[in-house]
Phi, psi and omega in degrees: 000147179288150179289164179299327180294335181276350183270084178278156179292118182254355186292141180258137179258136176209104183272355181284139180275120181280150181291160180273194179223205179302318169242175178300140180264121181260144178293145180288342179273315186246137181279170173303144184290130178239106184298330180292323179281309188285342179298331180279352184266353189267002180272148180252125181244132179282136180238132181266142178293146182272348179231159183282027177273179181298127185294137177264133181293125182267129179270147175254168180297321182298315179294318181297315183294326183287343183249007182229166179230191185297140182257025181304316179265116176285315167077223197279356185268015180298327182299318178294320182292330179296337182283345180289125182277141181264127172288146183285139174290119196210062179280167181302316184294316179295324179294323176301314179296319182298312181297324180290318183288321187289347173285342185242346184240159183274164176245174177291152185300136175089355180256128183291160179295137181294128180250148177282152176130171181289164178075023183289129181238336184292150178282126180291155179238073185275170169291161180275358181294128179300124182285154176282137178298150179291159179290160181107204183283111184290347185269353176271090188257121177283138183298141189290325184269358176253357180278096181250003178245121183280153178275154175302144183296333182296335182294341180297329182286345181266005184297140180290136180292146179246147171280114187288142176282177181304322188258011181300118184287153177241139178049044181288145179226161176236141180276119184244152177290140184260163176230174179270007178302123182296341180278357180239173177291146178288160179297329179292321177295323178297317179297323177296321179293318177298316180295321179296319180292320177297321178298323178299317177298313183298319179295320180294320182284333184274347180297160182299325176224109183293129175284100186294326179294318177293323178295321178296315180298319181289329185276343187304320184268018177113145183247129177301142185306317183298331183252004183296317181303310180294321181296317178297319180297325179284314183292331179283347182089008181286319180250152180281161179290333181285121187294328182289336181274347187295313181301317180294322179294315178302313182298317182293316182290324177293320177295321180295319180298316182285342169292322174299317180301312182296325185277322191252330195294329179293344181278003183297336179264000175292154185301324184287337183244354189293329178293321178297312182295320181295321179295318176299315180299327179285322188282329186300317178296343179279351184283172176228157000281146184298323182301331178273310189294327184281359174283124185306320180298320180292318179302315180295319179297314181295322178298316180295314181301311184291322181292316179297319179297317181297318181294322183275357178228069185293343179297329178245323188067200179271132177229138178304134185117322176298325182300325180293333185285349177285322192302309183301317179298313182299314182295317180298316183288325181287331181290352174289340186245352180226158176259117179226125179295321180235137180294338180287347185244028180296131179242119184264004187297331181267004182273130180301149183300321181294323177294318178298322178298315180294320178296321178300314180294317179298319179297317180300311185291321179291321175297321179297319178298318178298312184292335177302330182273347182226027186294335178292350172292340190236004173284177187306130182069001174049058184296328180299317180292316181297322178293317182293324177295319177297319178296321178297316179300316180295320181291315180296325179298335179267329181284313183216089184296329181294315177297317180300315180294323181297316178296318180293320181299324181262017173061028174269118181263146184300327179299333185287339177235326185276345176304316180290328179298322180278321183293323184248007179053042178068010182294333178273356183257337182229158179298160182300321179300325179285325177299318180297316177296320179298320182287336171306314182284319179303320181283349176268345183263141170298129182054043184297322183279352179242295185289304183294328178302327179300316181288328175296317179296320178297314178296323180296318180292310183292339175306331184254025188300320182300312180293322180297315183290339178283337181279126183244015184226138183304310185295314181296321181293316180292320178299321179295315182294332180272352181218060183293141186281077182246011186300332182258013178294152177226190183299327182290324174298319179292321179298320176296317179298316180294321179297318178293320178297321179295320177296317179296326181301324180270324180294329181235045184297337181262011181236139354285149188298321186284357178285334182300141180263000000 
């Protein structure tokens, strides 16, 4: 944990009242005010120190709220937050997979081979294939950040068989960096494996009719960069499985989008729509990564996409949070035409105008497909998000009752941190490169952005149980939950998170009960 000295005030103050939109615009950080919920937060409770050291002044929610403002902009304190070290996601089930995989796969250079036994500190490098839960009582879940003792590898063979869902991946693999360690695979063998996996995608995509179910299974553990644009377009439902129909479909949908631009975009300055457009114009510079968003061409593209979507979906209109969902699609599609080492540093200045037009249309349609499945997150009062946050609270209370009680004891309500997790699909919590990897799996799962996302959020919260339980103050605890130290996360961290979420999905398949249809 960062020292008290490193915790600088990061909250941004803005007393100016922002204009509304077609419906009320809710902040992505804070949910609509609920007097029944917030009424319980206004009481001040005295807390006694547990040790005879100098007593620390405990803040209450009322004091905290009176001294802070909206946290939409995290801003300049990222450097301090980068210093927070992340504990490894390390559940018994994931460790079983890690030990089994690491006997056959290489690790990153300079990291010793993971050994079984207590006191384990190295980060495991497992496959991304969701592990099968162990036999026995599936509801006895060991906390992920306190599991430091790996199980014997032989126990993996005793795992209870699961009835696989439609999207359960088979023989999923993750591409890992290789070393020259003779006990591991050589880097050349690793490259061959990567090339073999890429060939599987290419063969699947080149067939006369792409088997979408097989594509989902193959994509669950991550999609190679060269084939990710086409794979996302297919998995989102934007393009048909028939290869011969794809060019005509692309041409027709791109033409349709620019017909919308011609018909609607000039109305952005009309009185009935100017508040919506102004809100979009205000929100786009707040997005990340800045190196991408601050490029004028990108700003104009995002403004058009968001405004057209808002006009064509009056039931919700534009709501803060929708703007973030444009970025992953745009970055994935633009990387088909440029070479960028990091997705955060994409430069569109050298991309031809016609290519940018096509990418803009593709981004609009794929984002629309995503939002079709979660639109109740953005209708008036955002009932979808409020329901999902309640479901998350119920699920965490069963997964890790101690963490749940700790949050309740310190008057931290799930809406205060998890609202943004649902509103932005964790995009503000993990780097963009991790979001793209996360969306590979979401698009491979039935209802990935709604149903499976719930289990990812549960795994994400319990991932930090050690740090959460160490915080004994409302303000410090809430600040930590709103600024989790994930800046250095990579694809392997996401693969571990997804593996744990997949296990929870089966271990708690009947929770929360009211989610069942």
